[in-house]
C-alpha angles and dihedrals in degrees: 000000000000117000113251121216120216120234110288126198109182090196094060094061097045095042107119091232124184113289112269093358092130099039116103103167148024117285096034125125125199121203112185102302097342121095121209131191139032113019094022134089088246106073124181116240115250089252086070126196127337123211094022102103095023127103108253120242117267147201119234132201093200109146123212116242104243094205102028143044120278131005142282105258112242136181120301120212122189122235127223113299118243115209121184142165145151116264115204109214111208107161124190118259107285092012100089094102095050093045094049092048087051094054091044091053097043100039096049130123109271135165097218119078120232136191120282109190129183128188119206125165091352093307123122117205126170143191134189109242152151135225109265100172142009121181117181117177108219091212130154092275092052094046095050104029106013090242117143145154105227130183117225131184129190124196118210110197088198103050095199120109112224131204112246099235115075115217125217134195128178134194135176124219117284112281119194127245118269089244131216121340122216136269092041120239130186128278092040116233118201091189131245127290112244089212137003094197091232124120124197114224113192114199103189096181133080099250131069116255135210111230128205113234125200122192114195123198157264088086143099129227095358116207140177127197130191103224101219106037091033089223106160140191115199129168131192097222135115114228115200124204109300092017115129125195109196121200116196104190097186093052091036093229131137111197128182113216087343091284113076131043117237098176089125090065092072111122123233091254093052118114113238104266096239089056094055099098134155109232122216113288131027123339133182119215117196118209109210120166121178093234129005148140130240090264094063114107142192117203122190120196124187147148122223114240143208131202 
């Protein structure tokens, strides 16, 4: 009897789906549109994944003391994360050809990063990664049944592991209290401020994260300050109603209406975008444009991250 090949759509395996959207149980791994682990033809060897829970390698700027013992401690920056494992290919009868094509397509050398998501103990964490290695022994079992034990390695340029759900907070500029009302009654009430201009960002992980901050007009010289570290982003630009200035602190870009760079509008007292991070824990970001109306808005988007 001739082998039958199940329906195969190459785009479904390479599509950059939302992280964890295919995962249903612990021990499963989602790479782009390919689901690996229990309940699939692509099981993970009992040795599991290497490099997932490990601290990534790092570069250090420690400087040796020339006239004393030890060194001056410097900054440490993590290198890309390497995640590897052995996938046990056990296709159903008649499904070897389709399974092999799926692996070839999904585990290919591509320039663009995709989501690699792992679920352990009910927790979903994800990195943006690319395939770095694929080793498939073409032994007798692979030739006759399509079964194989293949080694796969991913390389994540950003070594932080992110929660899959993006968080969003918004705030408008500070607006004063309504003030006292007459006739006066005791206790005196000054009214409630409609907006404090502050947004609380909660990073529940162990690694600092780079937020995406969007200023919406009408406002002039929009700025945001982290109240503890005093890191600040401030731009000499006027935003009219409907204008949006998007600051991607990870990429280091400042885009007006997603079409034109306005990085050159950064003020002298503005922190370099890539250094504006949200540390683990609770942070307060203060939106303080120079001039604005109540319709102006600041939106902050972020994902908490783990080492």
